[in-house]
TIPA-882257 format. One line per 8 residues: number of its first residue (from 1); their letters; for each residue x, y, z of N, C-alpha, C. Coordinates in pm, whole numbers, plus 50000, padded with zeros to 5 digits. Layout:
<nodes>
NUM) A) X:Y:Z:X:Y:Z:X:Y:Z  ...
</nodes>
This chain:
<nodes>
1) MRVIAPAP) 47582:49233:51671:47725:49223:51639:47806:49236:51768  47899:49146:51788:47989:49149:51904:48123:49203:51859  48182:49293:51939:48310:49355:51906:48411:49320:52014  48527:49270:51972:48636:49241:52065:48758:49322:52022  48813:49400:52114:48928:49485:52083:49025:49486:52201  49155:49472:52170:49215:49438:52041:49174:49297:51996  49181:49274:51867:49140:49145:51812:49233:49034:51859  49180:48923:51915:49265:48810:51953:49333:48750:51830
9) REPWREVL) 49456:48707:51846:49536:48666:51731:49485:48539:51662  49442:48440:51738:49402:48315:51674:49280:48332:51584  49171:48392:51633:49058:48413:51541:49092:48510:51427  49182:48604:51453:49227:48696:51349:49289:48615:51233  49378:48524:51267:49443:48443:51163:49342:48351:51093  49243:48304:51166:49140:48221:51104:49059:48301:51002  49028:48425:51035:48957:48513:50942:49037:48533:50814  49168:48558:50828:49253:48578:50711:49260:48452:50626
17) ARDPHALP) 49266:48336:50690:49278:48210:50616:49156:48183:50531  49040:48238:50569:48917:48215:50493:48891:48324:50388  48977:48424:50383:48956:48535:50290:49059:48528:50177  49017:48488:50056:49114:48472:49946:49172:48605:49897  49111:48716:49939:49159:48846:49892:49222:48929:50005  49251:48866:50119:49316:48939:50228:49452:48991:50182  49485:49112:50224:49614:49170:50186:49722:49130:50286  49848:49129:50243:49955:49091:50336:49960:49180:50460
25) EHAPEWID) 49930:49310:50445:49937:49399:50560:49817:49388:50654  49725:49296:50624:49617:49267:50717:49661:49170:50827  49781:49115:50815:49831:49020:50914:49862:49091:51045  49844:49023:51158:49874:49087:51288:50019:49128:51302  50110:49060:51231:50252:49098:51239:50276:49239:51185  50191:49284:51093:50203:49420:51042:50177:49521:51155  50072:49496:51233:50042:49581:51349:50157:49575:51449  50214:49456:51468:50326:49442:51562:50442:49533:51522
33) AMVARGAY) 50470:49539:51391:50579:49624:51343:50549:49771:51369  50424:49812:51350:50386:49951:51374:50399:49986:51522  50352:49895:51608:50358:49918:51752:50502:49922:51801  50588:49836:51743:50728:49829:51787:50801:49960:51765  50757:50039:51669:50824:50166:51641:50783:50277:51738  50683:50251:51823:50653:50340:51933:50549:50446:51908  50508:50468:51783:50414:50576:51754:50268:50533:51762  50243:50401:51766:50105:50352:51761:50083:50243:51865
41) EDASRLYE) 49955:50222:51897:49916:50109:51979:49808:50029:51906  49801:49901:51936:49708:49811:51870:49565:49844:51912  49481:49878:51814:49339:49904:51839:49252:49818:51747  49308:49707:51698:49237:49620:51604:49105:49572:51663  49009:49540:51573:48875:49504:51619:48826:49378:51546  48781:49282:51625:48720:49161:51571:48569:49176:51581  48501:49158:51468:48355:49169:51462:48295:49031:51441  48205:48991:51529:48137:48862:51520:47988:48886:51503
49) FSDGRRFV) 47933:48840:51391:47791:48860:51363:47711:48737:51407  47582:48757:51429:47496:48651:51482:47483:48533:51386  47510:48556:51256:47501:48445:51159:47631:48367:51148  47728:48399:51235:47854:48324:51238:47967:48389:51160  47939:48491:51082:48045:48557:51006:48133:48639:51099  48263:48642:51065:48359:48720:51144:48448:48801:51051  48483:48921:51097:48568:49011:51021:48665:49079:51117  48779:49119:51062:48878:49192:51142:48907:49326:51075
57) LPLVRRRG) 48912:49430:51154:48958:49560:51108:49094:49587:51170  49204:49573:51095:49335:49612:51149:49333:49763:51174  49357:49803:51296:49342:49943:51334:49447:49978:51439  49503:50098:51429:49598:50146:51530:49552:50282:51580  49595:50313:51700:49571:50445:51759:49704:50514:51777  49712:50637:51731:49836:50711:51744:49861:50747:51890  49987:50736:51930:50026:50770:52066:50083:50912:52072  50087:50968:52192:50161:51090:52215:50081:51217:52191
65) PSAPGGWY) 50145:51333:52214:50077:51463:52205:50036:51501:52063  50087:51431:51962:50049:51463:51824:49910:51410:51789  49847:51340:51883:49716:51282:51855:49616:51319:51964  49591:51448:51986:49497:51488:52092:49356:51439:52060  49291:51382:52161:49154:51337:52142:49140:51202:52075  49250:51144:52033:49243:51011:51972:49239:51016:51821  49342:50962:51756:49349:50949:51610:49369:50801:51579  49276:50746:51504:49282:50605:51467:49299:50593:51316
73) GSYPTGWG) 49371:50488:51274:49391:50469:51131:49396:50323:51092  49337:50295:50976:49343:50161:50917:49368:50179:50766  49485:50226:50731:49600:50258:50812:49636:50406:50798  49728:50456:50887:49780:50591:50866:49859:50600:50736  49878:50722:50688:49953:50745:50564:50090:50678:50570  50124:50609:50463:50254:50543:50453:50258:50402:50506  50142:50351:50553:50142:50218:50614:50054:50119:50539  50023:50145:50414:49957:50046:50332:49806:50049:50336
81) IGGLAGAG) 49746:49941:50287:49602:49930:50272:49544:49861:50395  49444:49922:50454:49378:49865:50570:49240:49812:50533  49140:49854:50610:49004:49810:50582:48975:49671:50637  48858:49621:50604:48812:49495:50661:48873:49373:50594  48909:49276:50674:48950:49145:50626:48842:49045:50664  48815:48953:50574:48714:48852:50599:48635:48824:50473  48591:48701:50457:48518:48663:50337:48377:48718:50340  48334:48777:50228:48196:48821:50215:48165:48958:50271
89) VDAGVVAA) 48262:49050:50267:48235:49187:50310:48131:49249:50217  48021:49301:50275:47918:49366:50196:47878:49497:50261  47783:49567:50199:47744:49700:50247:47686:49694:50388  47613:49586:50420:47557:49574:50554:47664:49560:50660  47767:49479:50632:47879:49465:50726:47949:49598:50745  47976:49666:50634:48046:49795:50641:47965:49896:50722  47834:49902:50701:47750:49996:50776:47758:49970:50926  47754:49843:50965:47764:49810:51107:47900:49849:51164
97) VVDDLRSL) 48006:49826:51087:48141:49860:51133:48157:50012:51144  48105:50086:51048:48114:50233:51053:48039:50286:51175  47922:50229:51206:47850:50270:51326:47935:50247:51451  48004:50135:51455:48093:50107:51569:48206:50208:51576  48265:50242:51462:48376:50338:51463:48329:50477:51503  48207:50511:51467:48152:50641:51510:48142:50649:51662  48127:50535:51727:48110:50534:51873:48241:50553:51948  48354:50544:51877:48483:50561:51943:48500:50705:51988
105) DAVRVTVR) 48567:50723:52099:48597:50858:52148:48720:50909:52074  48699:50953:51951:48812:50988:51865:48782:51113:51784  48884:51195:51766:48871:51311:51678:48861:51266:51534  48939:51163:51498:48940:51117:51359:48967:50967:51353  48891:50900:51265:48916:50761:51232:48924:50753:51079  49036:50705:51026:49050:50693:50881:49056:50544:50845  48989:50513:50734:48992:50376:50683:49023:50383:50533  49134:50323:50494:49167:50309:50353:49144:50164:50316
113) PDPLQAHA) 49025:50133:50263:48989:49993:50240:49056:49933:50118  49046:49802:50109:49088:49731:49989:49012:49789:49871  49082:49837:49766:49010:49892:49650:48908:49796:49591  48932:49665:49602:48839:49568:49546:48711:49556:49628  48706:49623:49743:48583:49629:49823:48510:49761:49804  48541:49835:49699:48483:49968:49679:48330:49965:49683  48271:49860:49626:48124:49852:49622:48064:49846:49762  48133:49781:49855:48080:49767:49990:48088:49897:50069
121) WAAVDGPG) 48183:49984:50033:48202:50110:50103:48137:50228:50032  48074:50203:49919:48024:50312:49834:47915:50395:49901  47835:50334:49989:47722:50405:50049:47757:50477:50179  47883:50466:50224:47922:50530:50350:47923:50681:50331  47838:50750:50404:47826:50896:50391:47751:50947:50513  47733:51078:50518:47657:51137:50627:47737:51236:50706  47679:51292:50813:47748:51392:50895:47879:51339:50951  47983:51419:50940:48113:51380:50993:48191:51286:50905
129) ITRIARRA) 48137:51248:50790:48206:51157:50698:48267:51237:50584  48396:51218:50561:48464:51275:50446:48513:51160:50358  48481:51169:50229:48526:51067:50134:48636:51126:50048  48752:51060:50044:48866:51104:49964:48877:51011:49844  48852:51065:49725:48856:50982:49604:48997:50936:49576  49011:50807:49547:49141:50748:49517:49128:50654:49397  49242:50629:49335:49248:50533:49224:49369:50444:49241  49346:50314:49234:49453:50215:49243:49452:50130:49117
137) HVIDLSGG) 49554:50048:49101:49560:49954:48989:49584:49813:49044  49514:49716:48986:49519:49578:49034:49531:49483:48915  49616:49381:48927:49631:49279:48824:49561:49151:48869  49476:49098:48783:49412:48969:48808:49511:48859:48772  49544:48773:48867:49641:48665:48844:49575:48531:48814  49445:48532:48791:49376:48406:48766:49429:48340:48639  49439:48209:48643:49491:48134:48530:49639:48108:48536  49709:48172:48631:49852:48149:48644:49937:48234:48552
145) VEAVRARL) 50067:48209:48558:50162:48297:48493:50145:48299:48341  50114:48186:48280:50100:48184:48134:49980:48264:48090  49871:48256:48167:49753:48335:48133:49782:48484:48150  49856:48520:48254:49891:48660:48275:49982:48708:48162  50079:48625:48122:50169:48661:48012:50090:48683:47883  49991:48597:47858:49912:48609:47735:49833:48739:47731  49802:48793:47850:49725:48918:47854:49814:49041:47845  49946:49024:47846:50036:49138:47837:50032:49197:47696
153) PRSTRRGI) 50036:49330:47683:50050:49390:47551:50182:49348:47486  50183:49348:47355:50303:49307:47281:50423:49394:47319  50401:49523:47340:50512:49613:47373:50576:49576:47506  50497:49527:47601:50551:49487:47731:50637:49362:47717  50589:49266:47642:50669:49144:47621:50800:49179:47550  50794:49274:47458:50917:49317:47390:51011:49385:47488  50959:49467:47580:51043:49533:47678:51114:49434:47769  51045:49327:47806:51107:49224:47890:51222:49157:47814
161) RVAERHGV) 51201:49129:47687:51307:49068:47606:51426:49163:47591  51400:49292:47575:51508:49391:47566:51592:49389:47693  51526:49385:47808:51599:49381:47935:51686:49256:47944  51631:49144:47903:51709:49020:47908:51829:49024:47814  51810:49084:47695:51923:49095:47602:52031:49188:47655  51994:49289:47732:52092:49381:47790:52160:49321:47914  52122:49202:47951:52185:49138:48066:52135:49188:48200  52018:49250:48202:51960:49292:48330:51931:49168:48413
169) RVERDWDG) 51971:49171:48537:51942:49059:48627:51869:49112:48750  51783:49030:48803:51703:49069:48920:51737:48977:49036  51768:49038:49148:51790:48963:49272:51680:48998:49370  51650:48903:49461:51552:48931:49564:51600:48872:49696  51547:48926:49805:51579:48869:49936:51452:48859:50020  51460:48779:50127:51349:48761:50219:51390:48805:50361  51505:48870:50373:51553:48904:50507:51598:49049:50519  51577:49129:50415:51616:49270:50421:51760:49297:50384
177) SLLPLYYE) 51832:49195:50336:51974:49216:50305:51995:49311:50187  51894:49325:50100:51907:49418:49987:51851:49557:50018  51804:49578:50141:51746:49707:50175:51842:49825:50159  51971:49812:50193:52061:49927:50171:52064:49971:50025  52064:49877:49932:52064:49912:49791:51932:49977:49751  51822:49921:49801:51692:49982:49770:51687:50125:49823  51736:50144:49943:51722:50277:50005:51806:50382:49933  51920:50343:49880:51999:50437:49799:51921:50477:49674
185) LYLTSLKR) 51855:50382:49612:51771:50414:49497:51655:50505:49537  51601:50482:49654:51491:50565:49704:51537:50709:49724  51654:50729:49784:51705:50864:49805:51735:50933:49672  51783:50856:49574:51805:50910:49440:51672:50954:49378  51569:50873:49396:51438:50905:49341:51379:51029:49406  51406:51049:49534:51353:51169:49602:51402:51297:49534  51527:51297:49491:51580:51415:49421:51507:51438:49290  51481:51330:49217:51411:51342:49089:51267:51389:49110
193) WAAHQHEP) 51200:51331:49210:51063:51372:49238:51057:51518:49281  51156:51563:49358:51159:51702:49402:51168:51797:49283  51255:51765:49187:51269:51849:49069:51139:51852:48989  51074:51738:48978:50949:51730:48902:50839:51812:48967  50839:51815:49101:50732:51883:49175:50766:52026:49212  50884:52072:49169:50931:52208:49205:50935:52225:49357  50997:52126:49421:51008:52123:49567:51155:52126:49606  51193:52202:49707:51333:52198:49752:51374:52054:49787
201) VALARLRG) 51493:52015:49741:51540:51878:49762:51546:51845:49911  51591:51941:49993:51602:51916:50137:51465:51885:50198  51362:51958:50151:51228:51934:50203:51175:51798:50157  51199:51764:50029:51156:51635:49978:51223:51520:50053  51351:51536:50079:51424:51432:50152:51371:51421:50295  51346:51534:50359:51294:51532:50496:51159:51461:50501  51071:51494:50407:50939:51430:50405:50951:51281:50376  51036:51247:50276:51049:51108:50236:51108:51020:50344
209) VRRDPVDK) 51212:51069:50409:51279:50990:50514:51190:50981:50638  51114:51086:50665:51022:51081:50780:50910:50980:50755  50861:50974:50632:50755:50880:50599:50806:50737:50595  50924:50718:50538:50980:50584:50519:51125:50578:50566  51149:50586:50696:51287:50565:50744:51329:50422:50719  51457:50400:50698:51503:50266:50660:51477:50165:50770  51480:50208:50897:51458:50112:51005:51313:50061:51008  51220:50138:50949:51083:50090:50935:51079:49963:50851
217) FYELAARL) 51154:49962:50742:51156:49846:50654:51227:49727:50718  51333:49754:50795:51399:49645:50865:51304:49581:50967  51224:49663:51034:51127:49610:51131:51024:49523:51061  50974:49570:50946:50877:49492:50871:50938:49361:50821  51061:49367:50772:51127:49246:50724:51141:49144:50836  51177:49191:50955:51194:49099:51068:51062:49036:51111  50954:49115:51105:50824:49065:51152:50754:48975:51050  50768:49009:50922:50690:48942:50818:50759:48821:50757
225) GDAFRVYI) 50890:48810:50774:50962:48696:50718:50955:48695:50566  50926:48579:50506:50930:48571:50360:50811:48638:50293  50720:48696:50370:50612:48775:50311:50661:48913:50268  50780:48951:50314:50840:49081:50283:50960:49057:50190  50952:49107:50067:51056:49077:49969:51107:49205:49903  51238:49212:49893:51303:49325:49826:51360:49276:49694  51332:49348:49587:51382:49313:49453:51470:49426:49401  51584:49390:49345:51675:49486:49284:51710:49439:49144
233) AFVDDRPA) 51693:49529:49046:51736:49501:48908:51872:49566:48887  51968:49487:48840:52104:49534:48817:52129:49551:48667  52194:49662:48633:52240:49688:48497:52392:49704:48505  52466:49620:48437:52612:49622:48445:52658:49614:48591  52591:49528:48666:52622:49505:48808:52600:49627:48896  52525:49724:48849:52492:49843:48930:52342:49843:48957  52299:49876:49081:52155:49880:49111:52087:49988:49026  51986:49947:48950:51918:50041:48860:51774:50066:48902
241) AGSISLFG) 51708:49966:48957:51569:49980:48999:51543:49884:49114  51451:49922:49202:51421:49836:49316:51275:49847:49356  51227:49746:49424:51090:49748:49473:51080:49667:49601  50976:49695:49678:50942:49617:49796:50802:49563:49775  50788:49431:49779:50659:49367:49757:50624:49280:49877  50494:49270:49903:50442:49190:50013:50365:49072:49956  50379:48955:50018:50314:48834:49969:50228:48772:50078  50108:48731:50039:50016:48660:50127:49912:48592:50040
249) RTAHDTRG) 49784:48602:50079:49678:48552:49991:49676:48632:49861  49715:48759:49870:49736:48845:49754:49877:48902:49764  49920:48973:49660:50050:49039:49662:50030:49189:49647  50125:49266:49699:50115:49412:49696:50253:49470:49669  50267:49534:49554:50390:49607:49520:50380:49742:49591  50443:49752:49707:50416:49866:49794:50514:49982:49780  50634:49957:49725:50733:50065:49710:50815:50040:49584  50857:50149:49519:50943:50137:49402:51032:50259:49389
257) AMDRDLAT) 51152:50239:49336:51247:50349:49317:51344:50308:49207  51408:50408:49146:51504:50373:49041:51601:50486:49015  51712:50450:48951:51805:50544:48891:51763:50556:48746  51690:50662:48711:51629:50671:48579:51733:50662:48467  51846:50729:48484:51948:50729:48379:52000:50588:48350  52009:50507:48454:52063:50372:48439:51957:50271:48397  51833:50292:48440:51729:50189:48424:51652:50199:48294  51641:50319:48235:51544:50338:48128:51577:50261:48000
265) RPRANELL) 51697:50283:47945:51728:50224:47814:51724:50071:47815  51780:50004:47914:51774:49857:47913:51642:49801:47969  51545:49888:47997:51411:49847:48040:51415:49763:48168  51496:49810:48263:51514:49734:48387:51384:49720:48466  51301:49824:48464:51177:49818:48541:51081:49713:48489  51080:49691:48355:50992:49589:48300:51027:49450:48352  51156:49418:48352:51197:49286:48400:51177:49274:48551  51201:49382:48623:51179:49382:48769:51033:49351:48799
273) QWTTITEA) 50943:49421:48731:50800:49401:48757:50755:49261:48716  50802:49216:48602:50760:49084:48555:50812:48974:48648  50932:48990:48702:50986:48892:48796:50896:48882:48919  50852:48996:48970:50765:48996:49088:50630:48933:49057  50573:48966:48941:50446:48907:48901:50458:48756:48890  50568:48709:48830:50591:48565:48815:50594:48496:48951  50661:48557:49048:50670:48496:49181:50537:48503:49255  50459:48608:49230:50327:48616:49291:50237:48505:49238
281) CAAGCSVY) 50246:48477:49108:50170:48365:49051:50214:48233:49112  50346:48214:49124:50398:48089:49181:50356:48071:49326  50337:48183:49397:50297:48177:49538:50147:48155:49553  50074:48152:49442:49930:48128:49448:49848:48250:49483  49904:48370:49468:49830:48493:49499:49716:48512:49399  49602:48558:49446:49485:48574:49360:49491:48702:49277  49544:48809:49336:49559:48936:49264:49691:48999:49307  49732:49097:49229:49857:49169:49257:49823:49318:49258
289) HLGESGRS) 49828:49378:49376:49799:49519:49392:49923:49601:49354  49903:49699:49267:50013:49787:49228:50005:49923:49294  49913:49939:49389:49911:50060:49470:49844:50179:49403  49859:50292:49472:49793:50415:49429:49854:50470:49300  49768:50518:49213:49812:50582:49089:49772:50729:49084  49671:50766:49163:49628:50905:49167:49587:50955:49029  49634:51077:48997:49601:51138:48868:49716:51128:48769  49817:51048:48802:49935:51039:48716:49907:50951:48595
297) ASLAQFKE) 49901:51012:48478:49875:50937:48355:49991:50844:48322  50114:50890:48345:50230:50807:48311:50239:50685:48403  50208:50702:48530:50211:50590:48624:50102:50489:48589  49984:50539:48558:49875:50450:48518:49912:50373:48391  49972:50441:48296:50010:50376:48171:50110:50265:48195  50209:50289:48281:50308:50185:48310:50241:50063:48371  50152:50084:48467:50087:49971:48534:49996:49894:48439  49928:49966:48353:49836:49900:48260:49910:49819:48155
305) RFGARPVD) 50036:49848:48135:50117:49768:48044:50136:49625:48095  50110:49603:48223:50122:49469:48281:49985:49406:48306  49884:49463:48244:49750:49406:48257:49672:49456:48376  49724:49557:48447:49651:49610:48562:49532:49692:48515  49424:49686:48592:49308:49769:48561:49289:49872:48670  49243:49993:48633:49221:50096:48734:49097:50065:48818  49105:50094:48945:48993:50074:49037:48973:50202:49117  48858:50265:49102:48826:50385:49178:48758:50346:49309
313) YAEIRIER) 48801:50407:49416:48743:50380:49546:48759:50504:49632  48719:50497:49757:48728:50614:49845:48787:50575:49979  48877:50660:50028:48921:50652:50168:48813:50720:50252  48781:50660:50365:48675:50710:50452:48736:50774:50576  48693:50895:50606:48738:50962:50728:48617:51002:50812  48617:50956:50936:48511:50989:51030:48569:51091:51127  48518:51214:51126:48582:51324:51201:48480:51400:51286  48519:51426:51410:48438:51511:51497:48467:51659:51473
321) LPVTRIDG) 48586:51686:51421:48627:51822:51385:48669:51822:51239  48663:51937:51168:48695:51940:51025:48845:51933:50998  48907:51824:51043:49052:51810:51034:49098:51808:50888  49027:51732:50804:49066:51721:50664:49061:51855:50594  48955:51932:50619:48941:52062:50553:49052:52158:50595  49082:52162:50724:49186:52251:50775:49322:52209:50721  49349:52079:50727:49477:52027:50679:49494:52057:50530  49387:52038:50453:49394:52066:50310:49423:52212:50280
329) AVRSGVKR) 49362:52302:50357:49385:52444:50335:49530:52482:50366  49585:52426:50475:49723:52456:50511:49819:52403:50405  49797:52279:50361:49884:52221:50260:49878:52298:50129  49759:52339:50089:49745:52415:49965:49820:52547:49973  49815:52613:50089:49887:52738:50106:50037:52721:50095  50089:52615:50158:50233:52588:50152:50275:52555:50009  50194:52477:49939:50226:52441:49800:50229:52565:49710  50135:52655:49729:50135:52778:49649:50260:52860:49678
337) LLGFRDAG) 50299:52864:49805:50418:52940:49843:50543:52883:49778  50550:52751:49767:50668:52684:49708:50661:52673:49557  50543:52699:49499:50525:52674:49357:50522:52526:49327  50474:52448:49424:50471:52302:49417:50377:52256:49307  50421:52156:49230:50337:52097:49125:50307:51953:49164  50179:51922:49182:50141:51783:49213:50180:51692:49099  50209:51566:49132:50266:51473:49035:50167:51424:48931  50048:51482:48921:49955:51442:48816:49996:51496:48682
</nodes>
């Protein structure tokens, strides 16, 4: 196996073009947006096998004193789904790539792979490997929009009709012009999430804004072009629910927020989600990723109402020091002190 790092852009794009399940954030422009913000540098890796197969691992290295000894991520928390891109990823390819990552002079390398590649990553284990169990939801878009509609539960189709009768309208943009409205909904949601988790609002806002500052989304919108789309559902001309979705060979609903009091009765979220699914079908996307669901039964139920199926997989962490264990102990202590309730 030959390794080239950082991955050259032309073969990188060729790899993506041959992979029908590549995620939008596997594009090199996603790495460009991360690097432009100053916290990361491009550490992507192109793998060329002797049988002619090629794969890309979108990877970044954290910069600055917060990353002593080298911290690599594909991707870091808050930056989407990483892992290998390329047609025909199997356990043998993954094993070779993990061996390569072990050779890096790094305290920690994290890989959050495509949930649909769970089978290929299932055997990754051994000294220095930590597996973090995760659950995502994915919608199969095969057959097009009519086939997807036929698979919707009756209650979901009724909810969409309710939204239409209430005059809910959905707008979208490809240039970030709706981001101010989305971000206001996001800040509103932070307050609701804080109350649910028994977390001080100021702390929730600090964590939320640090993870997702608004300029991060503007950078992504500028780099990704029409692959980055913001959707806003309006009720009585007021923003009620919003989402950020990514489009490529597949689609990924990567962020969502709402004003619960305004959105619930007219079922604004149902129409918002269905509008995005419809456009993903029109764009020829093979699947629609709805992101992490964790242990939240209500979140899983909402996603499954649109035909999404749960997919269990694992995030892989390769560590020279027990970073995950120490971090988990510190977080658990702080949560106990605050009386924090996880959103499950």
